[in-house]
Structure formats: C-alpha cells, structure tokens
GUMAR-822458 format. One record per atom (N, C-alpha, C): residue in three letters; x, y, z. Coordinates in nm, 4 decimals. Atoms other than C-alpha are relative to their C-alpha. Example, Ala and Ser with C-alpha at 12.3 -4.5 7.8 and 13.67 -1.06 7.14 Angstrom:
ALA_0.0890_-0.1190_0.0000
ALA_1.2300_-0.4500_0.7800
ALA_0.0900_0.1200_0.0000
SER_-0.0820_-0.1190_-0.0060
SER_1.3670_-0.1060_0.7140
SER_-0.0770_0.1090_0.0730
END
This chain:
MET_0.0844_-0.1179_0.0000
MET_0.0000_0.0000_0.0000
MET_0.0891_0.1244_0.0000
ARG_-0.0816_-0.1201_0.0158
ARG_0.1435_0.3371_-0.1031
ARG_-0.0394_0.1071_0.1011
ARG_0.0208_-0.1074_-0.0972
ARG_0.1827_0.6151_0.1545
ARG_-0.0343_0.1303_-0.0714
LEU_0.0297_-0.1327_0.0533
LEU_0.0350_0.9612_0.0916
LEU_0.0908_0.0997_0.0711
ILE_-0.1003_-0.0919_-0.0528
ILE_0.3322_1.1925_0.1467
ILE_0.0178_0.1100_-0.1044
SER_-0.0234_-0.1046_0.0995
SER_0.3672_1.5336_-0.0153
SER_0.0554_0.1271_0.0619
ILE_-0.0454_-0.1357_-0.0279
ILE_0.5470_1.8630_-0.0050
ILE_-0.0474_0.0787_-0.1211
THR_0.0730_-0.0619_0.1091
THR_0.3461_2.1053_-0.2107
THR_-0.0157_0.1506_0.0170
LYS_0.0350_-0.1424_-0.0027
LYS_0.2748_2.4668_-0.3007
LYS_-0.1510_0.0184_0.0082
SER_0.1466_-0.0051_-0.0004
SER_-0.0972_2.3831_-0.3113
SER_-0.0543_-0.0006_0.1421
ARG_0.0678_0.0056_-0.1295
ARG_-0.3428_2.4266_-0.0259
ARG_-0.0107_-0.1448_0.0449
LEU_0.0083_0.1346_-0.0551
LEU_-0.3518_2.1270_0.2046
LEU_-0.1455_-0.0432_0.0129
ASP_0.1337_0.0574_-0.0117
ASP_-0.6535_1.8962_0.2190
ASP_0.0019_-0.1042_0.1118
PRO_-0.0036_0.0943_-0.1123
PRO_-0.6643_1.7421_0.5689
PRO_-0.1029_-0.1123_-0.0117
ALA_0.1025_0.1041_0.0148
ALA_-0.9864_1.5540_0.4851
ALA_0.0494_-0.1112_-0.0921
ALA_-0.0541_0.1014_0.0908
ALA_-0.8092_1.3751_0.1974
ALA_0.1031_-0.0875_0.0725
LEU_-0.0971_0.0774_-0.0769
LEU_-0.5299_1.2718_0.4356
LEU_-0.0725_-0.0976_0.0931
SER_0.0774_0.0875_-0.0889
SER_-0.7850_1.1331_0.6823
SER_-0.0627_-0.1154_-0.0775
ARG_0.0576_0.1069_0.0830
ARG_-0.9578_0.9392_0.4042
ARG_0.1079_-0.1014_-0.0392
ALA_-0.1091_0.0877_0.0438
ALA_-0.6201_0.7992_0.2947
ALA_0.0425_-0.0995_0.1069
VAL_-0.0422_0.0905_-0.1082
VAL_-0.5552_0.6425_0.6366
VAL_-0.1169_-0.0764_0.0611
SER_0.1177_0.0704_-0.0507
SER_-0.9092_0.5203_0.7010
SER_-0.0062_-0.1405_-0.0595
ALA_0.0165_0.1386_0.0446
ALA_-0.9787_0.1481_0.6773
ALA_-0.1028_-0.0655_0.0913
PRO_0.0986_0.0678_-0.0839
PRO_-1.2467_-0.0897_0.8050
PRO_0.0573_-0.0470_0.1339
LYS_-0.0607_0.0479_-0.1251
LYS_-1.0014_-0.2212_1.0673
LYS_0.0470_0.1139_0.0909
HIS_-0.0443_-0.1150_-0.0792
HIS_-0.9162_0.1317_1.1885
HIS_-0.1176_0.0587_0.0763
GLY_0.1028_-0.0601_-0.0840
GLY_-1.1271_0.2449_1.4807
GLY_0.0318_0.1438_0.0361
ALA_-0.0396_-0.1368_-0.0342
ALA_-0.9379_0.5736_1.5071
ALA_0.0795_0.0627_-0.1139
VAL_-0.0834_-0.0842_0.0856
VAL_-0.7998_0.8468_1.2869
VAL_0.0323_0.1240_0.0819
ALA_-0.0455_-0.1199_-0.0704
ALA_-0.5933_1.1110_1.4650
ALA_0.0605_0.0932_-0.1027
SER_-0.0567_-0.0949_0.0961
SER_-0.4962_1.4280_1.2857
SER_0.0532_0.1238_0.0712
PHE_-0.0566_-0.1256_-0.0480
PHE_-0.2976_1.7452_1.3346
PHE_0.0094_0.0930_-0.1194
ILE_-0.0151_-0.1032_0.1028
ILE_-0.3096_2.0665_1.1348
ILE_0.0752_0.1158_0.0630
GLY_-0.0767_-0.1154_-0.0449
GLY_-0.0415_2.3312_1.1870
GLY_-0.0406_0.1216_-0.0808
ILE_0.0523_-0.1222_0.0614
ILE_-0.1639_2.6841_1.1128
ILE_0.0995_0.1139_0.0209
VAL_-0.0839_-0.1200_-0.0140
VAL_0.0401_3.0004_1.0458
VAL_-0.0706_0.0943_0.0961
ARG_0.0617_-0.0827_-0.1041
ARG_-0.0184_3.2247_1.3479
ARG_0.0697_0.1355_0.0132
SER_-0.0535_-0.1304_-0.0366
SER_0.0320_3.5806_1.4597
SER_-0.0660_0.0399_0.1309
PRO_-0.1431_-0.0300_0.0049
PRO_0.1855_3.6997_1.6794
PRO_0.0838_-0.1243_0.0289
HIS_-0.0976_0.1040_-0.0347
HIS_0.4955_3.4837_1.7201
HIS_0.1205_0.0683_0.0617
ALA_-0.1155_-0.0555_-0.0730
ALA_0.7713_3.5609_1.9712
ALA_-0.0122_0.1517_0.0165
GLY_0.0226_-0.1415_-0.0241
GLY_0.6126_3.8996_2.0376
GLY_-0.0060_0.0873_-0.1244
ARG_0.0045_-0.0767_0.1254
ARG_0.6132_4.0043_1.6722
ARG_-0.1273_-0.0323_-0.0769
ARG_0.1164_0.0205_0.0851
ARG_0.3118_4.0535_1.4475
ARG_0.0474_-0.0616_-0.1310
VAL_-0.0376_0.0723_0.1212
VAL_0.3363_3.8103_1.1562
VAL_-0.1063_0.0234_-0.1068
ALA_0.0932_-0.0170_0.1120
ALA_0.1787_3.8853_0.8172
ALA_-0.0031_-0.1250_-0.0876
ALA_-0.0102_0.1197_0.0836
ALA_0.3008_3.5741_0.6350
ALA_0.1250_-0.0767_0.0400
VAL_-0.1161_0.0853_-0.0210
VAL_0.5490_3.2884_0.6486
VAL_0.0351_-0.0638_-0.1334
SER_-0.0460_0.0700_0.1196
SER_0.7592_3.1473_0.3655
SER_0.0766_-0.1244_0.0412
TYR_-0.0711_0.1258_-0.0221
TYR_0.8746_2.7864_0.3636
TYR_0.0740_-0.0344_-0.1285
ASP_-0.0804_0.0383_0.1154
ASP_1.1524_2.6667_0.1348
ASP_0.0736_-0.1294_0.0331
CYS_-0.0725_0.1244_-0.0216
CYS_1.3376_2.3404_0.0861
CYS_0.0680_-0.0424_-0.1299
PHE_-0.0517_0.0727_0.1154
PHE_1.5446_2.1270_-0.1475
PHE_-0.0929_-0.1198_-0.0124
LEU_0.1127_0.0913_0.0074
LEU_1.2467_1.9221_-0.2620
LEU_0.0384_-0.1488_0.0016
PRO_-0.0292_0.1444_-0.0022
PRO_1.4091_1.5818_-0.3388
PRO_0.0438_-0.0501_0.1383
LEU_-0.0471_0.0392_-0.1331
LEU_1.5813_1.5690_0.0008
LEU_-0.1144_0.0049_0.1016
ALA_0.1107_-0.0152_-0.0948
ALA_1.2767_1.6942_0.1939
ALA_-0.1044_-0.1105_-0.0193
GLU_0.0974_0.1071_0.0248
GLU_1.0436_1.4422_0.0257
GLU_0.0504_-0.1339_0.0534
LYS_-0.0564_0.1260_-0.0507
LYS_1.2778_1.1534_0.1087
LYS_-0.0043_-0.0048_0.1518
GLU_-0.0009_-0.0012_-0.1463
GLU_1.3082_1.2601_0.4720
GLU_-0.1416_-0.0107_0.0559
LEU_0.1382_0.0097_-0.0456
LEU_0.9321_1.3045_0.5099
LEU_-0.0506_-0.1438_-0.0136
ALA_0.0379_0.1406_0.0177
ALA_0.8799_0.9533_0.3711
ALA_0.0660_-0.0878_0.1067
ARG_-0.0686_0.0764_-0.1058
ARG_1.1392_0.8189_0.6184
ARG_-0.0703_0.0180_0.1351
ILE_0.0699_-0.0280_-0.1259
ILE_0.9570_0.9865_0.9075
ILE_-0.1304_-0.0793_0.0062
ALA_0.1267_0.0738_0.0037
ALA_0.6223_0.8367_0.8022
ALA_0.0246_-0.1505_0.0133
ALA_-0.0319_0.1431_-0.0079
ALA_0.7801_0.4924_0.7556
ALA_0.0411_-0.0391_0.1415
ALA_-0.0417_0.0286_-0.1378
ALA_0.9378_0.5109_1.1019
ALA_-0.1220_-0.0100_0.0915
ALA_0.1223_0.0059_-0.0803
ALA_0.5963_0.5822_1.2558
ALA_-0.0768_-0.1287_-0.0273
GLU_0.0734_0.1220_0.0355
GLU_0.4391_0.2929_1.0669
GLU_0.0698_-0.1260_0.0523
ARG_-0.0715_0.1139_-0.0588
ARG_0.7127_0.0573_1.1915
ARG_-0.0215_-0.0061_0.1514
ARG_0.0095_-0.0074_-0.1463
ARG_0.6705_0.1741_1.5512
ARG_-0.1395_-0.0307_0.0518
TRP_0.1392_0.0239_-0.0388
TRP_0.2880_0.1589_1.5685
TRP_-0.0726_-0.0687_-0.1150
PRO_0.0815_0.0563_0.1082
PRO_0.0300_-0.0424_1.3763
PRO_-0.0923_0.1093_-0.0548
ALA_0.0728_-0.1172_0.0495
ALA_-0.0766_0.2734_1.1940
ALA_0.0341_0.0250_-0.1462
ARG_-0.0239_-0.0485_0.1366
ARG_-0.1090_0.4132_0.8436
ARG_0.0110_0.1514_0.0096
ILE_-0.0302_-0.1429_-0.0107
ILE_0.0336_0.7642_0.7981
ILE_-0.0186_0.0695_-0.1345
ALA_0.0047_-0.0903_0.1148
ALA_-0.0476_1.0431_0.5537
ALA_0.0427_0.1372_0.0519
VAL_-0.0522_-0.1287_-0.0475
VAL_0.1328_1.3769_0.5776
VAL_0.0303_0.0902_-0.1191
ALA_-0.0294_-0.0995_0.1038
ALA_0.1649_1.6957_0.3724
ALA_0.0534_0.1268_0.0655
HIS_-0.0584_-0.1256_-0.0486
HIS_0.3745_2.0101_0.4213
HIS_-0.0009_0.0993_-0.1150
ARG_0.0009_-0.1076_0.1004
ARG_0.3334_2.3388_0.2354
ARG_0.1370_0.0625_-0.0123
ILE_-0.1127_-0.0890_0.0232
ILE_0.6134_2.5394_0.0816
ILE_-0.0529_0.1205_-0.0747
GLY_0.0439_-0.1249_0.0605
GLY_0.5959_2.8904_-0.0571
GLY_-0.0459_0.0963_0.1083
ARG_0.0448_-0.1036_-0.0934
ARG_0.4389_3.1981_0.1019
ARG_-0.1422_-0.0280_0.0450
LEU_0.1302_0.0284_-0.0590
LEU_0.1471_3.1361_0.3385
LEU_-0.0426_0.1170_0.0872
LYS_0.0558_-0.1052_-0.0839
LYS_-0.0789_3.3919_0.5054
LYS_-0.0372_-0.0560_0.1368
VAL_0.0485_0.0391_-0.1322
VAL_-0.1793_3.3861_0.8703
VAL_-0.1353_-0.0688_-0.0184
GLY_0.1238_0.0767_0.0089
GLY_-0.4551_3.1278_0.9107
GLY_0.0060_-0.1157_-0.0977
GLU_-0.0119_0.1107_0.0944
GLU_-0.3357_2.8970_0.6322
GLU_0.0724_-0.1174_0.0647
ALA_-0.0633_0.1213_-0.0521
ALA_-0.2365_2.5369_0.7074
ALA_0.1369_-0.0192_-0.0640
SER_-0.1355_0.0234_0.0487
SER_0.1360_2.4690_0.6794
SER_0.0370_-0.1478_0.0014
VAL_-0.0267_0.1431_-0.0079
VAL_0.1398_2.1011_0.7780
VAL_-0.1275_-0.0710_0.0437
ALA_0.1148_0.0816_-0.0389
ALA_-0.1259_1.8303_0.8037
ALA_0.0449_-0.1456_0.0076
ILE_-0.0381_0.1386_-0.0249
ILE_-0.0856_1.4801_0.9423
ILE_-0.1260_-0.0776_0.0365
ALA_0.1073_0.0904_-0.0412
ALA_-0.3295_1.1895_0.9702
ALA_0.0617_-0.1367_0.0266
ALA_-0.0442_0.1343_-0.0350
ALA_-0.2708_0.8548_1.1371
ALA_-0.1238_-0.0844_0.0285
GLY_0.1107_0.0916_-0.0217
GLY_-0.5176_0.5670_1.1167
GLY_0.0503_-0.1267_0.0657
SER_-0.0396_0.1198_-0.0721
SER_-0.5017_0.2721_1.3550
SER_-0.1235_-0.0636_0.0630
ALA_0.1116_0.0694_-0.0637
ALA_-0.7192_0.0186_1.5313
ALA_-0.0463_0.0716_0.1266
HIS_0.0324_-0.0623_-0.1289
HIS_-0.7031_0.2150_1.8573
HIS_0.0498_0.1436_0.0060
ARG_-0.0315_-0.1427_-0.0056
ARG_-0.6909_0.5852_1.9442
ARG_0.1380_0.0287_0.0561
ALA_-0.1311_-0.0278_-0.0593
ALA_-0.3788_0.5674_2.1601
ALA_0.1115_-0.0166_-0.1033
GLN_-0.1008_0.0225_0.1042
GLN_-0.1767_0.4263_1.8697
GLN_-0.0058_0.1097_-0.1053
ALA_0.0148_-0.1041_0.1020
ALA_-0.3167_0.6763_1.6204
ALA_0.0527_0.1344_0.0514
CYS_-0.0465_-0.1268_-0.0570
CYS_-0.2516_0.9724_1.8526
CYS_0.1516_0.0012_0.0173
ALA_-0.1449_0.0076_-0.0204
ALA_0.1001_0.8559_1.9394
ALA_0.0744_0.0099_-0.1335
ALA_-0.0651_-0.0044_0.1314
ALA_0.1909_0.8017_1.5730
ALA_-0.0069_0.1398_-0.0597
CYS_0.0171_-0.1359_0.0517
CYS_0.0525_1.1427_1.4753
CYS_0.0969_0.0962_0.0687
ARG_-0.0923_-0.0879_-0.0742
ARG_0.2491_1.3195_1.7486
ARG_0.1454_-0.0279_-0.0359
PHE_-0.1363_0.0374_0.0394
PHE_0.5670_1.1270_1.6606
PHE_0.0361_0.0653_-0.1330
VAL_-0.0275_-0.0588_0.1315
VAL_0.5417_1.2421_1.2979
VAL_0.0226_0.1501_0.0132
LEU_-0.0162_-0.1441_-0.0177
LEU_0.4967_1.6048_1.4042
LEU_0.1347_0.0335_0.0645
GLU_-0.1257_-0.0297_-0.0696
GLU_0.7903_1.5989_1.6468
GLU_0.1213_-0.0294_-0.0883
GLU_-0.1110_0.0327_0.0899
GLU_1.0169_1.4307_1.3912
GLU_0.0107_0.1007_-0.1143
ILE_-0.0030_-0.1063_0.1019
ILE_0.9173_1.6883_1.1269
ILE_0.0752_0.1204_0.0555
LYS_-0.0654_-0.1157_-0.0615
LYS_1.0229_1.9653_1.3650
LYS_0.1490_-0.0238_0.0201
LEU_-0.1387_0.0342_-0.0279
LEU_1.3481_1.7844_1.4390
LEU_0.0828_-0.0234_-0.1261
ARG_-0.0794_0.0536_0.1115
ARG_1.4527_1.6387_1.1028
ARG_-0.0304_0.0551_-0.1379
LEU_0.0370_-0.0355_0.1369
LEU_1.2668_1.7813_0.8044
LEU_0.0737_0.1259_-0.0461
PRO_-0.0768_-0.1156_0.0467
PRO_1.4927_2.0149_0.6014
PRO_-0.0871_0.0996_-0.0781
ILE_0.0814_-0.1083_0.0551
ILE_1.2366_2.2885_0.5415
ILE_0.0331_0.1243_0.0808
TRP_-0.0405_-0.1237_-0.0655
TRP_1.3384_2.6463_0.6176
TRP_-0.1168_0.0967_0.0028
LYS_0.1151_-0.0870_-0.0253
LYS_1.0963_2.9049_0.7562
LYS_0.0451_0.1447_0.0166
GLN_-0.0264_-0.1432_-0.0106
GLN_1.1021_3.2819_0.7093
GLN_-0.1305_0.0707_0.0333
GLU_0.1172_-0.0782_-0.0372
GLU_0.8562_3.5088_0.8898
GLU_0.0083_0.1384_-0.0627
HIS_0.0090_-0.1340_0.0578
HIS_0.7391_3.8324_0.7269
HIS_-0.0916_0.0842_0.0865
ASP_0.0859_-0.0887_-0.0788
ASP_0.6052_4.1290_0.9235
ASP_-0.0863_0.0836_-0.0933
ALA_0.0949_-0.0806_0.0774
ALA_0.3427_4.3806_0.8104
ALA_0.0689_0.0916_-0.1005
ARG_-0.0735_-0.0868_0.0933
ARG_0.6101_4.5991_0.6440
ARG_0.0685_-0.0779_-0.1113
GLY_-0.0625_0.0829_0.1021
GLY_0.7343_4.3055_0.4393
GLY_0.1384_-0.0498_0.0379
ALA_-0.1319_0.0449_-0.0438
ALA_1.0583_4.2612_0.6324
ALA_-0.0091_-0.1449_0.0455
GLY_0.0009_0.1410_-0.0363
GLY_1.1513_3.8985_0.6835
GLY_0.1178_-0.0362_0.0872
ARG_-0.1117_0.0544_-0.0775
ARG_1.3632_3.7014_0.9262
ARG_-0.0101_-0.1514_-0.0038
TRP_-0.0065_0.1459_0.0003
TRP_1.4752_3.3420_0.8962
TRP_0.0013_-0.0479_0.1431
LEU_0.0073_0.0544_-0.1338
LEU_1.3935_3.1350_1.2011
LEU_0.0956_-0.1179_0.0142
ALA_-0.0854_0.1162_-0.0290
ALA_1.6262_2.8873_1.3639
ALA_-0.0840_-0.1251_-0.0102
GLY_0.0706_0.1283_0.0088
GLY_1.5364_2.5225_1.3136
GLY_-0.0657_-0.0347_0.1318
CYS_0.0736_0.0411_-0.1198
CYS_1.2891_2.3744_1.5580
CYS_0.0495_-0.1370_0.0423
ALA_-0.0574_0.1276_-0.0431
ALA_1.5055_2.1029_1.7121
ALA_-0.0382_-0.0286_0.1436
LEU_0.0333_0.0438_-0.1347
LEU_1.3893_1.9100_2.0147
LEU_0.1165_-0.0776_0.0562
PRO_-0.1099_0.0785_-0.0578
PRO_1.6418_1.7663_2.2581
PRO_-0.0348_-0.1492_-0.0055
ARG_0.0161_0.1452_0.0040
ARG_1.6884_1.3922_2.2115
ARG_0.0172_-0.0566_0.1404
LYS_-0.0162_0.0678_-0.1282
LYS_1.6386_1.1746_2.5166
LYS_0.1146_-0.0987_-0.0130
ARG_-0.1095_0.0968_-0.0005
ARG_1.9459_0.9757_2.6043
ARG_-0.0459_-0.1258_0.0698
SER_0.0421_0.1248_-0.0636
SER_1.8942_0.6099_2.6796
SER_0.1045_-0.0526_0.0925
END
C-alpha cells in the first residue's frame, strides 16, 4: 500500500489525508493541522515562507512516516506546504489511522515531532512591512537512553 506523502505549493486537504488512512479495521484516525499564526515571539506576523530542497525533503518526510508505521500499527499520511502562506493557512497536516486511538494519537504526534526535528524545510517570517527574518530550526532535545 502506497503512503500519501507530499510537499506542495498547493493548499492542504486534511480531509483527503484522513480518508487515505481510514480502513475498516481502523477504529481511530488522529490528525494534526499546523496553522500560520500571529503573533509569534512577540512580533506581528503577516506571512510565512517555507523553502526546501524538494528531493531531500520528500525523502526525509517519507522516512519519518515509515518510522511511525514501523513503531505503531498505523497508516500515515502527511503533507507540508512550501511557498508563502498567510496567517490562518495550514502549513502542515498529518493523519494517522489505527485500530485504537492511543496508537493513532502517538503516531501522529511522533510524525509532528520528527518533522520539527529532522525535516529540512526552512521558515522565514514576514512582518506587516514586508521585512523577513529566517527562524532557527525547531530542534527538540533527544532523550538519552
């Protein structure tokens, strides 16, 4: 079964992602939608631009989804926007389908956290005057075993 993974300039369709992970054996579909917000870090945001090297970003996003599917009995669909997005637009959408809600929720959260940690997509915030600033990567500390 082929995974639904995309990095796109088009508007995201969270309902399509949820449909992609639904199955008769799945009693749960968990989803997450990340929205461009304002303010951020005390600054008024007018828009955000996302950029990436597409072949590398697509491969890493597929690896993240595959890792979630190996860890939980879940099916993953995920999409991330690139380009310029206005406040209120969805920048990332994730859906995880599984037999039970705990597995679906855990897989969905794992994908989000790994995106923040590993996905090579760069983010630039733009203020109302059009000035932009590149943001540092969103890396989470790794737990040591």
